[in-house]
C-alpha positions in Angstrom: -63.6 231.3 81.0 -62.9 230.1 77.5 -65.5 227.3 77.6 -68.3 230.2 78.5 -66.9 232.2 75.9 -67.5 229.6 73.6 -70.9 228.1 75.1 -72.2 232.6 74.7 -71.0 232.2 71.3 -73.4 229.8 69.8 -75.4 232.0 67.3 -78.7 230.4 67.7 -80.5 233.7 66.2 -78.4 233.3 63.2 -79.0 229.7 62.8 -82.5 229.9 63.1 -83.1 232.7 60.9 -80.9 230.9 58.7 -83.6 227.9 58.4 -86.4 230.5 57.1 -84.1 231.9 54.6 -83.0 235.1 56.3 -79.5 236.6 56.6 -80.5 238.1 60.6 -77.3 240.6 60.5 -78.6 242.0 57.5 -82.4 242.8 58.4 -83.5 245.3 61.2 -80.9 246.0 63.9 -79.1 243.4 62.6 -78.4 241.5 66.2 -78.9 238.2 66.5 -81.1 238.1 69.6 -84.9 237.1 70.5 -86.0 240.8 70.0 -84.8 240.9 66.5 -85.7 237.5 65.6 -89.5 238.5 66.7 -89.6 241.3 64.4 -88.4 239.6 61.8 -89.8 236.2 61.6 -92.5 236.2 64.8 -93.1 234.9 68.2 -92.3 231.0 67.3 -88.7 231.8 66.4 -88.1 234.4 68.9 -89.0 231.9 71.8 -87.1 229.5 71.0 -83.8 231.4 70.2 -84.4 233.1 73.7 -84.8 230.3 75.6 -81.8 229.3 73.9 -79.7 232.4 74.8 -81.0 232.0 78.8 -80.1 228.4 78.4 -76.5 228.7 77.3 -75.7 231.7 79.7 -77.0 229.6 82.5 -75.8 226.3 81.7 -71.9 228.0 81.1 -72.5 229.3 85.3 -73.7 225.4 86.3 -70.2 224.0 84.4 -68.4 226.2 86.1 -69.8 225.4 89.7 -69.3 221.7 89.2 -65.5 222.5 88.5 -65.8 224.0 92.1 -65.5 227.7 90.9 -67.1 230.3 92.9 -66.8 234.0 93.7 -64.9 236.6 91.5 -64.3 233.1 89.3 -67.9 232.5 88.4 -68.5 236.1 88.1 -65.8 236.3 85.4 -67.0 232.8 84.0 -70.5 235.1 83.5 -69.1 237.8 82.1 -67.1 235.6 79.2 -70.5 234.1 78.0 -71.9 237.4 77.7 -69.2 238.4 75.6 -69.2 235.2 73.7 -72.8 236.5 72.9 -72.1 239.6 71.5 -68.8 239.3 70.0 -69.4 235.8 68.9 -66.2 234.3 67.4 -68.5 232.1 64.9 -70.3 235.5 63.7 -66.9 237.8 62.8 -67.5 238.9 66.5 -70.4 240.2 65.9 -73.9 239.1 67.7 -76.5 240.0 69.9 -76.8 242.8 72.6 -76.6 240.3 75.5 -80.0 240.6 77.2 -81.4 237.1 77.6 -77.8 235.7 78.0 -77.3 237.9 81.3 -80.6 237.1 82.4 -79.7 233.4 82.4 -75.9 234.2 83.6 -77.8 236.3 86.7 -80.4 233.6 87.7 -78.2 231.0 88.4 -75.6 233.3 90.0 -78.2 234.0 92.4 -81.7 233.3 91.9 -83.3 236.0 94.1 -81.8 239.1 92.2 -82.5 237.4 88.9 -86.0 236.9 90.2 -86.4 239.8 91.1 -85.3 242.1 88.5 -87.2 239.9 85.4 -90.6 241.6 86.6 -88.7 245.0 86.9 -87.9 244.8 83.1 -90.8 243.5 82.1 -92.9 246.0 83.5 -91.1 248.4 82.4 -91.3 247.0 78.4 -95.3 246.8 79.5 -95.3 250.5 80.2 -93.3 251.9 77.3 -93.2 249.3 75.0 -89.7 249.5 74.3 -87.4 246.4 75.1 -84.1 248.7 75.0 -85.5 250.6 77.9 -86.9 247.6 80.3 -83.3 245.8 79.3 -81.5 248.9 80.7 -83.7 249.4 83.7 -83.3 245.8 84.4 -79.6 245.6 84.0 -79.3 249.1 86.4 -82.2 247.3 88.9 -79.8 244.3 89.2 -76.7 246.2 90.7 -79.3 247.7 93.1 -80.9 244.8 94.3 -77.6 243.1 94.8 -76.6 245.7 96.8 -80.1 246.2 99.0 -79.6 242.7 100.1 -76.0 243.0 101.1 -74.6 240.5 98.0 -70.7 240.1 98.4 -68.5 242.7 96.2 -67.7 240.4 93.9 -71.1 239.8 92.9 -72.1 243.7 92.8 -69.3 244.2 90.4 -70.2 241.1 88.0 -73.8 242.7 87.6 -72.4 246.3 87.3 -70.1 244.7 84.5 -73.1 242.8 82.6 -75.0 246.4 83.4 -72.0 248.3 81.3 -72.3 245.8 78.3 -75.9 246.0 78.3 -75.8 249.6 77.9 -73.1 249.7 75.7 -74.6 247.5 73.3 -77.6 249.6 73.4 -75.8 253.0 72.9 -77.8 253.3 69.8 -81.2 252.3 71.4 -80.2 255.3 74.0 -80.0 257.9 71.0 -83.0 256.5 69.1 -84.9 256.8 72.0 -83.8 260.4 73.0 -84.3 261.3 69.2 -88.2 259.6 69.8 -87.4 257.1 66.8 -87.0 254.3 69.0 -88.5 250.9 67.6 -91.3 249.6 69.8 -92.1 246.3 71.0 -93.7 244.1 68.6 -93.0 246.2 65.4 -92.6 244.2 62.6 -89.7 244.5 60.3 -89.9 242.5 56.8 -86.7 240.2 55.9 -85.3 240.7 52.5 -86.1 238.2 49.7 -83.3 236.1 48.3 -82.7 237.4 44.8 -83.4 233.7 43.6 -87.0 233.8 45.1 -87.5 237.4 43.1 -85.9 236.8 39.8 -88.4 234.6 38.4 -91.3 237.3 38.7 -89.1 239.4 36.2 
């Protein structure tokens, strides 16, 4: 669980943004996930961050299986990886919202469930243009699909915990959705320009 947390804590979004001279925690939503990277830096950096965030969740579970973990232990490893992403030890316990990392853990935990909920989330994003809506619906559908497929209780509880974490990290998004002022998918946010670059212009 500790190893999974450390894997999840790797702040790919913050590091990628730093190569562009941007402190991603001070731009847009302040989160280090791919959505905020997309709004700030564009598709290229966002795809890199999304891939890495998915990968680190999946690799944590693969390593756990190599150690012979299964059942509830494997579920706890999945939750630990997502907690690491959301509350990274490298970012003073701040981070992203855990969607991509949850997807990575779910696909390795149960490939069928993961592949079934992915198009659901994508369709909701496409129809509503809200990433937050797709994330929350996708997370909730994971629990429903697992129950419908007759998956073991430990897996259903794991997916329920992952869904609760996603709903918790998206609580402000939910309020903005209700208020009608949530940012839509692809809407850009202008990053702050470092003072050293603007001082010469007077």
